[in-house]
N, C-alpha and C positions, 0 to 999 in steps of 0.2 A: 140123510143127504148132507154132504159136506162140500167145502170149497166154494168156488164161485158159481157152481151149478145152482146153489141155493139162491144166490142173487138173481140169476136168470129166471128161475121159477117164481121167486117172489115178485119180480118185475112184471112178469106175464100175468100173475094172479092179481096184482094191484091194478093193472090196466083193465083186466076183466071186471074188477069190482067197480071201476069207473064207468062201465057199460060201453067200452069201446075196444077197438083193435089196437095192437101195438104197431108202431112204425119202426121197421127194421131197415137200416141203411147198409149198403155194401160199398166199400171202397178198397182198392188194392193197396197194399203196403208198397212203399218205394216210389209212388207216383204222385206228383211229378218228380219228387225226390223223397228221401226218407222223412226229412223234416216237414216237407210240404204235405206228405200223406198224413202225417200225424195231425197237422193243422186242419186238413180237410175233414178228418174224422171228428175233431173237436167242433168244427163248424156245423157238421151234421147234427151233433148232439145239441149244440147251442140253438139250432133252429127248431128242434123238437123231436128228434129221433129218440126212441126209448132204448134201442139196442143197436149195436153196429157189428157187422161182419167184416173182418179184415181179410181181404183176399191174399193168398200166398201166390205170387206170380209164378207161372209155370209155362214152359215152352210148348206144351201140347194140350191146350185147354179144350177138351171135347165139348163141354157144356156152354162155353162162353162165345158170344157173338163178336162182331168186328170191333165194337167200341171198347169192350173190356180187353180184347186181345191187343188192341193198340196200346192201351195203358200198361198192360203186362209187359209188352215189348219194350216200352220206354223204361219201365222199372228194371227189367233184366239187363238192358244195355247200360243202365246206370250202376249195375253191379249189386243189386239188392240180394241179400243173403237171408237165411232163416233167422239169424241173430237180429237182423233189422226188423223182421216181422215180429219177433218177440218184443223188441224194444217198442215197436208201434203199439202193440197190445198193452204193454205196461204203462206207457205214458198216456195213452188215451183213457185207460181205466183209472189211473191215479188222478188224472186231471178232472174227471167227471164223476167217479164213483159208480158208473153205470156198466151194464154187462157188455163185454166185448168177446166175440168168438173169432176163431179163424175158420175161413172156408178154404179148403185145399183138396187137391187130388192126392191119391194115395202114394204115388211114387216118391215124392219128396220126403214124406214121413218114413217110408220104408228104407230109403237110403240114409236118412239122418239117424234112424233108430227110434223105435216106438217109445221105449222107456225114457230116452233122453228128451224126445219131443214133448211127451206128456208132462214130465217133471218140469221142464223149462216153461211150458205154457201155464201150468199151475202156479209156478213161482212168479210169473209175470202178472198174475191176477186174471188170467183168461178164464172164461166161463165154459169153454168147450170147443168142439170142432164140428163143422158141417162137412160131410165126406160124400160128395156126389157120386164117386165111382168105386166106392168100397162095397162089394157084395156082402150082404148080411151074413151069408154062410161062411165068409172068410174073415169075419170081423172079431172073432173071439179074442185074439191077442190084443188088438186095439182096445176093446171094451174092458178087458182085465186091467190094463194100465190106466185107462181113463177113469174107471171107477175108483181105483187106488188113489188117484190124485184129485178126486172130486170134480171131474170134468164131464160135461154133457156130450153125448154122442148123437148128433142130429143126422138122420138119414133122409134121403130125398125120395119121394114117391111121385109117380107120373100118371096121367090119365090112362095110360096103357096098363098100369099095374092092376092085376086081378085081385079080387077081394081076399083070396087065400094068401097071396103075396103080401098084400097090405098088412094082414094080421101078423105075418112073420116079421115084417120090418118093424112095426110099432111095438111088438112084444119086447124087443131088445133095445130100442132107441130110448133116448132120454132128453130132457130139456123141452124140445118141441119137435114136430114133424114138419119138414120143408116140403110143401106140395107145389110141384111145378105146374103152372096153370095150363100149359100146352106142351105139345111135343115140339122139340127143336132147341135152338140155342138162345142164350140171353139176348135181350135187346128191347128197345121201346117199341110199342105197337099201338095202332089206332084203337084196337079193341082187345080186351083181355080174354074174351071168349067165355062160353057157357060151360066148358068142360071143367073149369076150376071149381065151381059150386058143387057139381056132382062128385068130384074127387074129394072135396072137403067132407061132404056128407058120408061118403063111403069110408073114408079114413076115420072119422069120428065114431063110426059104428064098431071100430076095433080097439079104440084107446081113449083114455082120459087126457092124454097129452094135448096141449094146444096145437092147433094146425095152422101154420102160417103159409101164405101163398106168395110165390115169386114168379118172375119172368113176365115182362111186358108192361108193368105199371110205370107210368111216367108223369102223371099229373094228378091233381086233387080229385078230379071227377072219377078217374079210374081207381084211385085209392079208396074213395068212398064206396064205389061199387063192390070192391073186394072186401072192404071192412064190414060190409053188411052181412057177410056169411063166414068170414075167416077170423081167427084169433090174432093174426098178425099180417101186415102187408109189407112185403120185402121189395125194396127198390135198389137197383144197382146201376144199370147202364145210364139212367137219367142223371145220376149223381156224377158218374165218371165223365159224361158228356159235358157237364158244367165246367169241369176242369180242362177238358180237351179244347173246348170252344172259346175259352176266355183269352183275352188279349195278354193277361199276365196273371201271376199266381194270386195276387190280392183280389182281382176281379173274380177269379175262379172260386175263391173261398166265400166271397159275398154271394155268388150264384148258388153255391152249395147250401149256405145258410138259408137263403130265400126259398129254395126248392123244398128244403126240409120243413120250413114253416108252412108252406103251401100244402104239402102232403099231410102234415100234422093236422091242419084244419080239415082236410078231407076225411081222415080217419075219425075225427071227432064229430063230424057232421053226418056220418053214415047213419 
């Protein structure tokens, strides 16, 4: 194992040794600005996040709900480019020494060039990529370059995934497995639902990789609920909403930091 995938794996192992789940925050690059997005990620780490996913804003986000779509639209209208996403990863990682991944749909990588994207991500200190719409059977080229540069390839599984499909996905993934807690798009919800625990159980039957759960978690109680059965708790829309709802950027950063602290208490109290 090489590159920052080792940092990611070591972080997840250290968290497990503490007897708790990891807190994984998601924030899009370029929102509300490139600098503001970097500051928001630092605030999430300051509050207690163990790992951060940097979203690569995309014009047709099939998995993202209205909150993240709104933030992506602001970032895209602000002119965010892939070089800005790489800068976000670099500065967030260098400032904290913690694992930073990119979450992106496949089309931007395909257009940018797989070799160029993986080389630049590794050079920026990135730990890997979460690829929600890349089919495993079409992932060989990506995985070849990701492995060459020491990057994790995190695939997404869903409650609808059959056991045979889960085994195929986890056999070629690395870093961790992203388990979508429910069918649908991202967004905060009143309840995370019972399907997530069953999905984690079925996924663990196929792999030793950590299984981290996302979609729907927005407060400490839900974080504790998920942390009781998952290796990581992924929170996105709630962090983005902090920035969207704030009267100014400073207030937004304070809200992000406080939410991270609240969620961190939740995963530690599970």
